[in-house]
C-alpha positions in Angstrom: 22.1 -5.4 31.8 23.5 -8.6 33.1 21.9 -10.6 30.4 23.4 -8.4 27.7 26.9 -8.7 29.3 26.6 -12.5 29.5 25.5 -12.8 25.9 28.2 -10.3 24.7 30.9 -12.3 26.5 29.8 -15.5 24.8 29.2 -13.8 21.4 28.3 -16.6 18.9 28.3 -19.4 21.5 25.1 -21.0 22.6 24.1 -20.8 26.3 21.4 -22.9 27.8 18.8 -21.1 29.9 20.2 -22.8 33.0 23.8 -21.6 32.1 22.5 -18.1 31.4 20.5 -18.1 34.7 23.6 -19.0 36.7 25.7 -16.3 35.0 23.2 -13.6 35.7 22.1 -14.9 39.1 18.5 -15.6 38.2 17.4 -19.1 39.4 13.7 -18.8 38.2 13.7 -19.6 34.5 10.3 -18.0 34.1 11.6 -14.6 35.2 14.7 -15.1 33.1 12.6 -15.8 30.1 10.5 -12.6 30.6 13.7 -10.5 30.9 15.1 -12.2 27.8 12.0 -11.0 25.9 12.9 -7.5 26.8 16.5 -8.0 25.6 15.1 -9.3 22.3 13.0 -6.2 21.9 16.1 -4.0 22.6 18.1 -6.0 20.0 15.7 -4.9 17.3 16.5 -1.2 17.9 20.2 -1.6 18.7 21.1 0.8 15.9 19.3 3.6 17.8 21.1 3.0 21.1 23.8 5.4 22.3 27.5 4.6 22.4 27.3 4.7 26.2 24.3 2.3 26.3 26.2 -0.3 24.2 29.4 0.0 26.2 27.5 -0.4 29.6 26.2 -3.7 28.2 29.6 -5.0 26.9 28.9 -4.4 23.2 31.2 -2.8 20.7 29.8 0.7 20.0 30.1 0.2 16.3 27.5 -2.6 16.2 24.4 -1.6 14.2 22.7 -5.0 14.0 22.4 -7.9 16.4 20.1 -10.8 16.9 19.1 -12.8 19.9 18.5 -16.3 18.7 16.6 -18.9 20.6 16.7 -22.6 19.7 14.8 -25.4 21.1 16.7 -28.7 21.2 16.3 -32.2 22.6 14.1 -32.6 25.7 12.7 -29.1 25.4 16.0 -27.4 26.3 16.3 -23.8 25.1 19.6 -22.3 24.0 20.3 -18.7 23.4 23.0 -16.9 21.5 23.9 -13.5 20.3 24.6 -13.1 16.6 
């Protein structure tokens, strides 16, 4: 849930894995990456989620489509954004 809120608050802006980890309080990037995989799966079925589910995660309840985009940039840094 913390990952969803962090991504929703920075909607459209890229966050590095380190930034995302510090926002959600997860120092181990491996654990964060596995949690992020779960968030990506949830994003594919966002249209089926209830209004309450979306609001608990800081999303507008009218949203029917959302993508979690991962980009690999210089020096292997991974950036994530919600689109």
